[in-house]
VOPAGU-2260 file (C-alpha; in pm, 1 decimal, decimal comma):
REM VOPAGU-2260
SITE   aa  ch    i         X         Y         Z
SITE  MET   A    0   -3090,6   -1933,3   -2719,7
SITE  MET   A    1   -2762,3   -2079,3   -2563,7
SITE  LYS   A    2   -2582,0   -1755,8   -2574,3
SITE  ARG   A    3   -2889,3   -1619,0   -2364,1
SITE  ILE   A    4   -2867,3   -1911,3   -2123,9
SITE  SER   A    5   -2505,4   -1879,3   -2055,2
SITE  ILE   A    6   -2531,1   -1488,0   -1992,2
SITE  LEU   A    7   -2795,7   -1597,7   -1740,2
SITE  LEU   A    8   -2582,9   -1809,7   -1569,2
SITE  MET   A    9   -2300,3   -1594,4   -1538,3
SITE  ALA   A   10   -2556,3   -1349,4   -1373,2
SITE  MET   A   11   -2653,3   -1596,8   -1107,6
SITE  VAL   A   12   -2292,4   -1681,2   -1019,0
SITE  PRO   A   13   -2209,6   -1489,8    -683,4
SITE  VAL   A   14   -1953,4   -1205,1    -718,9
SITE  ALA   A   15   -1715,2   -1360,4    -504,6
SITE  LEU   A   16   -1657,6   -1642,4    -752,4
SITE  TRP   A   17   -1501,6   -1437,4   -1022,8
SITE  ALA   A   18   -1423,6   -1088,4    -884,1
SITE  GLN   A   19   -1054,6   -1124,3    -842,2
SITE  PHE   A   20    -776,0    -865,5    -768,0
SITE  ALA   A   21    -373,6    -882,1    -764,0
SITE  PRO   A   22    -258,9   -1208,3    -631,3
SITE  ALA   A   23     -54,0   -1307,1    -359,3
SITE  GLN   A   24     321,4   -1189,1    -366,0
SITE  ASP   A   25     453,7   -1529,0    -513,5
SITE  LYS   A   26     212,8   -1502,4    -800,0
SITE  PRO   A   27     246,9   -1349,8   -1147,7
SITE  GLY   A   28      62,9   -1034,8   -1171,0
SITE  THR   A   29     114,4    -936,2    -817,9
SITE  THR   A   30     140,3    -572,9    -696,4
SITE  ALA   A   31     370,6    -653,4    -401,6
SITE  MET   A   32     658,5    -446,9    -327,0
SITE  HIS   A   33     941,8    -599,6    -119,8
SITE  ALA   A   34    1110,8    -374,3     139,9
SITE  ASP   A   35    1444,5    -378,5     -46,3
SITE  SER   A   36    1283,8    -204,4    -327,9
SITE  SER   A   37    1481,4      84,0    -495,5
SITE  ALA   A   38    1144,8     232,1    -524,2
SITE  PHE   A   39    1148,7     361,7    -181,2
SITE  VAL   A   40    1281,7     681,9     -90,2
SITE  ALA   A   41    1169,7     707,5     274,0
SITE  TRP   A   42     986,9     564,8     561,1
SITE  ALA   A   43     758,2     663,1     846,2
SITE  THR   A   44     947,3     869,3    1124,6
SITE  GLY   A   45     662,9     887,0    1369,5
SITE  ILE   A   46     365,4     730,1    1514,0
SITE  GLU   A   47     104,1     792,7    1747,5
SITE  LEU   A   48    -109,9     474,2    1874,6
SITE  GLU   A   49    -448,8     410,8    1982,6
SITE  ARG   A   50    -480,4      65,3    2081,9
SITE  GLY   A   51    -808,6    -173,3    2083,5
SITE  PRO   A   52    -929,2    -432,1    2318,1
SITE  MET   A   53    -775,8    -786,6    2247,5
SITE  ASN   A   54   -1165,2    -878,6    2194,0
SITE  ILE   A   55   -1405,6    -594,2    2139,0
SITE  THR   A   56   -1704,9    -830,3    2274,7
SITE  ASN   A   57   -1524,4    -871,1    2575,8
SITE  PRO   A   58   -1338,8    -538,7    2660,1
SITE  GLY   A   59   -1265,1    -694,3    3015,4
SITE  LEU   A   60    -942,3    -874,4    2851,9
SITE  GLY   A   61    -789,3    -525,0    2823,4
SITE  LEU   A   62    -606,2    -373,9    2526,5
SITE  ALA   A   63    -357,9    -533,0    2267,5
SITE  SER   A   64      -8,1    -464,6    2394,8
SITE  PHE   A   65     242,3    -666,7    2164,6
SITE  GLY   A   66     504,6    -403,0    2029,1
SITE  PRO   A   67     533,2    -167,9    2323,4
SITE  ASP   A   68     835,3     -15,2    2178,6
SITE  LEU   A   69     656,7     182,3    1894,1
SITE  THR   A   70     949,4     281,7    1692,8
SITE  VAL   A   71     979,9     -94,0    1553,8
SITE  ALA   A   72     713,4       9,9    1321,3
SITE  LEU   A   73     926,1     312,8    1211,0
SITE  GLY   A   74    1180,1     296,2     928,1
SITE  LYS   A   75    1223,0     -43,3     739,6
SITE  PRO   A   76    1017,8    -349,5     813,6
SITE  GLY   A   77    1165,8    -549,0    1101,8
SITE  GLY   A   78    1017,1    -866,8    1028,4
SITE  THR   A   79     757,4   -1127,1    1199,8
SITE  MET   A   80     832,0    -996,9    1564,3
SITE  ASP   A   81     910,7    -649,6    1532,6
SITE  VAL   A   82     555,1    -515,3    1480,8
SITE  VAL   A   83     289,4    -323,1    1679,9
SITE  SER   A   84     -37,6    -488,0    1731,0
SITE  LEU   A   85    -348,1    -272,9    1691,7
SITE  GLY   A   86    -638,4    -466,5    1878,6
SITE  ASP   A   87    -960,3    -480,5    1754,6
SITE  GLY   A   88   -1064,3    -122,3    1593,3
SITE  GLY   A   89    -705,7      18,6    1697,9
SITE  LYS   A   90    -526,8     308,9    1496,8
SITE  ALA   A   91    -177,4     396,3    1416,1
SITE  THR   A   92     -94,7     747,5    1272,9
SITE  LEU   A   93     230,5     745,4    1098,8
SITE  THR   A   94     401,8    1078,1    1008,1
SITE  PHE   A   95     713,1    1151,2     796,8
SITE  ASP   A   96    1002,7    1350,3     725,7
SITE  SER   A   97     876,1    1484,2     417,1
SITE  PRO   A   98     520,0    1481,5     312,1
SITE  ILE   A   99     406,7    1195,5      28,0
SITE  CYS   A  100     309,4    1368,2    -296,2
SITE  ASN   A  101      60,0    1212,3    -544,8
SITE  GLU   A  102     241,7    1089,3    -857,3
SITE  PRO   A  103     174,3     828,0   -1127,7
SITE  GLY   A  104     149,6     483,4    -971,6
SITE  PRO   A  105     152,4     377,8    -610,5
SITE  ASP   A  106     276,8     659,4    -347,4
SITE  PHE   A  107     348,6     451,1     -48,8
SITE  ALA   A  108     298,8      82,8      99,6
SITE  VAL   A  109     224,0     -41,0     409,5
SITE  PHE   A  110     359,9    -364,2     557,8
SITE  GLU   A  111     212,9    -626,4     790,3
SITE  ASN   A  112     359,5    -944,6     896,3
SITE  GLY   A  113      97,3   -1216,1     725,7
SITE  PHE   A  114     240,1   -1564,6     635,6
SITE  ALA   A  115     135,1   -1838,6     422,4
SITE  ASN   A  116    -106,1   -2111,2     485,0
SITE  ALA   A  117     111,0   -2438,9     471,4
SITE  VAL   A  118    -154,8   -2652,2     390,2
SITE  ASP   A  119    -358,8   -2406,6     126,4
SITE  PRO   A  120     -80,1   -2237,4     -62,7
SITE  GLU   A  121    -352,3   -2019,5    -220,4
SITE  THR   A  122    -415,3   -1831,0     100,7
SITE  TRP   A  123    -226,7   -1660,6     370,8
SITE  ALA   A  124    -300,8   -1554,4     757,1
SITE  LEU   A  125    -375,7   -1160,9     694,9
SITE  GLU   A  126    -512,3    -920,1     973,9
SITE  LEU   A  127    -660,8    -647,9     765,8
SITE  GLY   A  128    -677,8    -265,4     820,6
SITE  PHE   A  129    -823,7      21,5     656,4
SITE  VAL   A  130    -580,4     293,0     526,2
SITE  GLU   A  131    -664,5     671,6     557,1
SITE  VAL   A  132    -456,1     993,8     459,2
SITE  SER   A  133    -484,0    1332,7     561,3
SITE  SER   A  134    -267,5    1675,9     484,0
SITE  ASP   A  135    -355,9    1873,6     814,4
SITE  GLY   A  136    -372,3    1572,3    1061,5
SITE  VAL   A  137    -729,0    1625,3    1147,1
SITE  ASN   A  138    -918,9    1537,8     848,7
SITE  PHE   A  139    -876,0    1174,2     695,7
SITE  PHE   A  140    -994,5    1022,7     411,3
SITE  ARG   A  141   -1000,1     643,5     353,8
SITE  PHE   A  142    -872,4     441,2      63,5
SITE  PRO   A  143   -1214,6     238,5    -103,9
SITE  ALA   A  144   -1102,4    -127,2      37,5
SITE  VAL   A  145   -1296,1    -404,9    -102,9
SITE  THR   A  146   -1323,7    -750,5      38,1
SITE  TYR   A  147   -1474,9   -1033,1    -186,3
SITE  VAL   A  148   -1387,5   -1280,1      93,0
SITE  GLN   A  149   -1700,9   -1509,9     194,2
SITE  THR   A  150   -1909,5   -1407,1     518,6
SITE  ASP   A  151   -2086,0   -1747,1     571,4
SITE  THR   A  152   -1835,0   -1883,0     805,3
SITE  GLN   A  153   -1641,8   -1679,4    1052,0
SITE  LEU   A  154   -1261,5   -1691,9     974,9
SITE  GLY   A  155   -1154,9   -1777,7    1339,5
SITE  ASN   A  156    -793,6   -1784,1    1476,7
SITE  GLY   A  157    -550,0   -1933,5    1237,9
SITE  GLY   A  158    -795,4   -1846,1     945,5
SITE  SER   A  159    -650,7   -1759,3     616,0
SITE  ILE   A  160    -757,6   -1549,5     332,1
SITE  ASN   A  161    -668,2   -1561,6     -75,6
SITE  PRO   A  162    -521,2   -1208,7    -158,3
SITE  ALA   A  163    -683,9   -1199,3    -483,7
SITE  GLN   A  164    -982,8   -1147,0    -271,1
SITE  LEU   A  165    -866,3    -825,8    -105,4
SITE  HIS   A  166    -797,6    -443,6    -282,2
SITE  ASN   A  167    -664,8    -145,8     -97,9
SITE  PHE   A  168    -633,1    -340,0     235,6
SITE  ALA   A  169    -301,9    -239,1     471,7
SITE  SER   A  170    -232,0    -606,1     496,3
SITE  LYS   A  171    -295,5    -780,2     176,8
SITE  TYR   A  172      50,6    -937,1     162,2
SITE  GLY   A  173     283,3   -1137,3     373,9
SITE  ALA   A  174     609,0   -1028,4     601,2
SITE  PHE   A  175     836,0    -792,8     403,2
SITE  TYR   A  176     613,3    -728,8     110,3
SITE  GLY   A  177     436,0    -394,3     113,4
SITE  THR   A  178      70,2    -306,4     -25,3
SITE  PRO   A  179     107,7     -49,7    -255,8
SITE  PHE   A  180    -136,8     255,0    -208,3
SITE  ASP   A  181    -235,1     535,5    -495,6
SITE  LEU   A  182    -365,1     856,2    -371,6
SITE  ASP   A  183    -554,0     897,6    -703,0
SITE  GLU   A  184    -792,2     594,4    -576,9
SITE  VAL   A  185    -895,6     850,1    -285,5
SITE  GLU   A  186   -1208,2    1060,1    -359,2
SITE  ASP   A  187   -1106,9    1410,7    -432,7
SITE  ASN   A  188   -1190,4    1673,1    -121,6
SITE  ALA   A  189   -1113,0    2035,9     -38,7
SITE  LEU   A  190    -987,5    1921,6     304,4
SITE  LEU   A  191    -738,6    1704,9     136,5
SITE  ASP   A  192    -421,1    1805,9     -46,0
SITE  LYS   A  193    -304,3    1499,7    -217,9
SITE  HIS   A  194      21,0    1653,0    -337,7
SITE  LYS   A  195     119,4    1714,7      41,4
SITE  VAL   A  196      -1,6    1430,4     273,9
SITE  THR   A  197     139,2    1440,3     611,7
SITE  HIS   A  198     -23,0    1157,1     811,5
SITE  VAL   A  199    -128,0     814,7     713,9
SITE  ARG   A  200    -348,9     577,8     942,0
SITE  ILE   A  201    -402,6     250,5     970,5
SITE  VAL   A  202    -705,3     131,4    1141,7
SITE  ASP   A  203    -755,4    -252,1    1197,1
SITE  VAL   A  204   -1052,9    -426,2    1063,3
SITE  VAL   A  205   -1278,9    -594,1    1334,6
SITE  GLY   A  206   -1302,9    -918,9    1142,4
SITE  ASN   A  207   -1634,0   -1039,2    1321,4
SITE  ILE   A  208   -1909,0   -1099,7    1109,1
SITE  ASP   A  209   -2158,5   -1081,2    1354,5
SITE  PRO   A  210   -2299,8    -704,7    1221,2
SITE  GLU   A  211   -2350,1    -621,8    1581,7
SITE  TYR   A  212   -1977,2    -553,4    1580,1
SITE  ALA   A  213   -1858,2    -587,3    1196,4
SITE  THR   A  214   -1692,1    -317,6     990,0
SITE  TYR   A  215   -1787,2    -298,5     649,4
SITE  ASP   A  216   -1561,1    -237,3     294,0
SITE  SER   A  217   -1650,5      49,4      52,8
SITE  GLU   A  218   -1892,5    -152,3    -128,2
SITE  GLY   A  219   -2118,8    -254,4     189,0
SITE  HIS   A  220   -1961,5    -606,4     227,7
SITE  ILE   A  221   -1873,4    -742,2     586,1
SITE  VAL   A  222   -1489,8    -776,8     612,1
SITE  ASN   A  223   -1412,1   -1131,5     751,4
SITE  ASP   A  224   -1086,4   -1205,6     880,3
SITE  PRO   A  225    -929,4   -1390,4    1144,3
SITE  TRP   A  226   -1111,6   -1326,6    1451,3
SITE  PRO   A  227   -1130,4   -1355,0    1736,4
SITE  THR   A  228    -775,9   -1305,6    1851,6
SITE  PRO   A  229    -773,0   -1245,4    2241,8
SITE  PHE   A  230    -428,2   -1210,0    2331,9
SITE  ALA   A  231    -171,6    -945,4    2309,2
SITE  SER   A  232     -71,7    -969,5    1945,8
SITE  SER   A  233    -457,2    -892,6    1874,0
SITE  GLY   A  234    -566,7    -713,4    1561,5
SITE  MET   A  235    -338,6    -600,8    1284,0
SITE  ASP   A  236      18,1    -612,4    1306,3
SITE  LEU   A  237     197,5    -276,7    1157,3
SITE  ASP   A  238     557,6    -350,7    1057,0
SITE  ALA   A  239     607,4     -24,1     847,3
SITE  VAL   A  240     486,3     244,7     605,2
SITE  GLY   A  241     752,0     289,2     326,0
SITE  VAL   A  242     707,7     621,7      89,5
SITE  ILE   A  243     776,7     602,7    -301,8
SITE  HIS   A  244     663,3     959,3    -387,2
SITE  ASP   A  245     742,7    1260,9    -160,6
SITE  LEU   A  246     820,1    1625,6    -191,8
SITE  ALA   A  247    1200,0    1578,1     -78,7
SITE  HIS   A  248    1268,4    1359,9    -381,5
SITE  PHE   A  249    1028,2    1496,4    -634,7
SITE  ASP   A  250    1108,4    1818,2    -848,2
SITE  VAL   A  251     810,1    2029,3    -821,2
SITE  PRO   A  252     815,3    2274,8   -1085,5
SITE  GLU   A  253     654,1    2566,9    -878,3
SITE  ASN   A  254     957,7    2532,7    -644,3
SITE  GLY   A  255    1133,9    2609,4    -936,6
SITE  GLY   A  256    1354,2    2335,2    -953,0
SITE  LYS   A  257    1630,7    2372,8   -1207,2
SITE  LEU   A  258    1885,5    2089,9   -1097,9
SITE  VAL   A  259    1786,9    1846,7   -1380,5
SITE  SER   A  260    1686,1    1876,9   -1743,4
SITE  LEU   A  261    1528,8    1575,0   -1943,6
SITE  TYR   A  262    1465,7    1610,4   -2291,8
SITE  PRO   A  263    1279,9    1553,8   -2509,9
SITE  ASN   A  264     954,1    1517,5   -2318,3
SITE  PRO   A  265     749,3    1344,6   -2467,7
SITE  VAL   A  266    1023,1    1125,5   -2579,5
SITE  ARG   A  267    1030,5     828,0   -2845,1
SITE  ASP   A  268    1353,1     676,4   -2817,3
SITE  ARG   A  269    1635,4     850,8   -2659,8
SITE  LEU   A  270    1639,8    1064,7   -2342,5
SITE  PHE   A  271    1902,3    1308,8   -2260,7
SITE  VAL   A  272    1990,4    1384,6   -1890,6
SITE  LYS   A  273    2147,5    1717,1   -1824,5
SITE  THR   A  274    2284,0    1757,5   -1465,9
SITE  GLU   A  275    2617,9    1810,9   -1259,8
SITE  ASN   A  276    2803,1    1505,9   -1091,4
SITE  LEU   A  277    2562,6    1245,5   -1249,4
SITE  GLN   A  278    2551,1     907,7   -1043,6
SITE  SER   A  279    2267,1     713,0   -1192,4
SITE  VAL   A  280    1952,6     752,1   -1409,9
SITE  GLU   A  281    1653,2     521,1   -1295,4
SITE  ILE   A  282    1366,6     459,5   -1503,9
SITE  TYR   A  283    1032,4     364,5   -1319,0
SITE  ASN   A  284     720,4     247,0   -1476,3
SITE  ALA   A  285     335,6     368,5   -1353,7
SITE  VAL   A  286     334,3     109,8   -1069,9
SITE  GLY   A  287     670,4     176,5    -946,1
SITE  GLN   A  288     886,1     -99,2   -1077,0
SITE  LEU   A  289    1215,9     -10,6   -1158,3
SITE  VAL   A  290    1247,0    -109,9   -1539,8
SITE  MET   A  291    1595,0      37,6   -1601,8
SITE  LYS   A  292    1939,6     180,0   -1450,4
SITE  THR   A  293    2217,8     353,9   -1607,2
SITE  THR   A  294    2490,7     602,0   -1579,9
SITE  GLU   A  295    2484,7     725,1   -1904,9
SITE  GLU   A  296    2332,2    1085,0   -1995,3
SITE  ALA   A  297    2181,4     950,6   -2309,1
SITE  VAL   A  298    1933,4     656,8   -2235,3
SITE  ASP   A  299    1780,3     444,3   -2480,1
SITE  LEU   A  300    1405,8     394,2   -2410,8
SITE  SER   A  301    1314,2     241,1   -2735,7
SITE  ALA   A  302    1238,0    -101,6   -2593,8
SITE  LEU   A  303     982,3      29,9   -2336,2
SITE  THR   A  304     617,8      79,0   -2388,0
SITE  ASP   A  305     435,2     370,1   -2462,4
SITE  GLY   A  306     306,5     527,8   -2112,4
SITE  ILE   A  307     391,9     760,8   -1834,1
SITE  TYR   A  308     747,6     672,0   -1641,5
SITE  LEU   A  309     902,6     843,3   -1352,1
SITE  VAL   A  310    1299,9     929,2   -1399,4
SITE  ARG   A  311    1503,1     942,8   -1089,1
SITE  VAL   A  312    1816,5    1116,1   -1128,5
SITE  VAL   A  313    2090,1    1050,9    -867,7
SITE  CYS   A  314    2355,7    1288,7    -787,3
SITE  GLU   A  315    2646,9    1365,4    -598,9
SITE  ASP   A  316    2412,5    1592,0    -355,3
SITE  ALA   A  317    2053,8    1531,0    -477,6
SITE  MET   A  318    1834,9    1303,4    -590,4
SITE  ILE   A  319    1549,6    1428,6    -818,5
SITE  THR   A  320    1253,9    1251,9    -990,6
SITE  GLN   A  321    1052,7    1369,2   -1265,3
SITE  ARG   A  322     770,4    1245,4   -1497,6
SITE  ILE   A  323     798,6    1152,5   -1864,9
SITE  VAL   A  324     564,8    1026,4   -2150,1
SITE  LYS   A  325     706,7     757,5   -2362,6
SITE  GLN   A  326     567,7     776,8   -2692,5
């Protein structure tokens, strides 16, 4: 009987109280990626911007305008002030010198300029954005974003959010820490080539909880974030988009890449690297974290847990990444 009562009580607890995702950048288990991580191989090189209004309910105030030099959103993150503000519902479309490709773990990360709440260290000032990808610049497909932030009270200007209640929003983490995105999470579609993503689009979330203006996550929840922000820096502040996997740095078999030989694969203990002018060998786990780096041609992997890893081999005139299986 007691077991039944416990189950019933758990069923009555609102989802928002227990559904949790990865925590803030300073917490164990976070997925935040620092801008200086060696996992990043490239950064966005082009941008097109469609700014939104400073206040969607009062368009007469004009459009957001902070960050008139759009190039501050290109390359590595610049920090708190080197951002481009999107405005309510604004859109920024980023392009790259080489297409992003889908490999194990996160494939790119988006940076904003959020900051910690000095009063409540569990929460952060974050202005959210949806993320979409395209392989032709015409058809865009959105990552399934989820929020469990309460919607009883509007988060006003200066409001803050616990990052553990967010998943797949562009600005889950604070300044200089990117939110990673794995292309496997986007629903398959014949119009999207996940191995050749040429465009990443960030769409500001209008955080108004009024159904007339609200935006919704992939599960139908209203998205509540700090609103209104009726000034030039309204909406999400885009800082950068960093690439983890792209075609320029990944050895694609159909292109006949023969620069590097890794064997055996699958591997149990020792991995051998055969190439010319070897400079370094880097091993990354499935979430893009560097777990080992060496200059040796024989790499001892016995201490690693079983699973899929990416091996980045840096030579004098090339950098090639290949996938291995550790058994």
